[in-house]
Each structure stands twice: as C-alpha cells, then as structure tokens.
C-alpha angles and dihedrals in degrees: 000000000000115000095025114121119231112253099208135053091240092052091049091048091050091050092050093047091051091058110078092204092057097039098078097049090046093051092046092050091049090053091050090050092050091049092047091051092050092049092047093049094049092046090053094045093050095038092236125152126232088239094057092047092046090053092047094051097039096245132131110254093232089055090050090048091051089052093049091049092048093247100112114134094225143007110276116256122252092257090052091048089050091052092047090050091051094043093050094039093231134116111241118204126193115198117197116189122204089248090062098257112144123197126183118202141168112242121206095220131009116230110262093227096048124130087248091059090050091047092050092050092049097041 
C-alpha cells in the first residue's frame, strides 16, 4: 500500500529502518538521545548544573543543553565524549553491531587494560 502512512510508532520506525537513506540519521539521532538521557540522569543524581558540567568539559552550556534535550546537530566527537565521561565520572560505552545497530551505555567500571587506559597513560 504505497503512499499510506503508518499508523503506529512501531510501523513508522520499521518503515524508516527499511529505507537506507533514513537509517543513518535515525541511528545518529537515537545515539544523541541516549547520550542526552545519560547526561541528564547523572546531572540529576549528582545534583550538578549544566553550567558547571559545561565549564568542566569545555563546552558551551547551550550546546550541552541541546545534547541533553536530543537536539544536538551532530554526534559529539571522541574527544568531547572523553571529556563528558571524565566530567560526569562515568564510563561511556558505544557498541556498534555489524548490522549497524548502535547502543550507548554507561559502564560501571572501564577495563584496566582498555585502549582508553593506555591512551590516558600515554597522553
């Protein structure tokens, strides 16, 4: 039924994910939303302000707010993610599956022998 709009969120999501041109922006927006939710939750738990975090991670507060609200224009760079991780005091993991699925999670403890640990020691 070409031309008929999906009537449920799941149907709309399935339609978007079946279109290769729409898949990448959808996955990127989902990653931004997951990151924003994680930042917001940690700020609330630790009673931190956006302003304090923005200063600590060398970001403009409006840019941090856009990220938290899921309205960032692009996925943060690796250096920005590193600063956010340090500023929040949480390990952030990005899992990319071969099928293109991306999942962002908070990890309780980073592995001691990770590339990040080696990078920190060298940098």
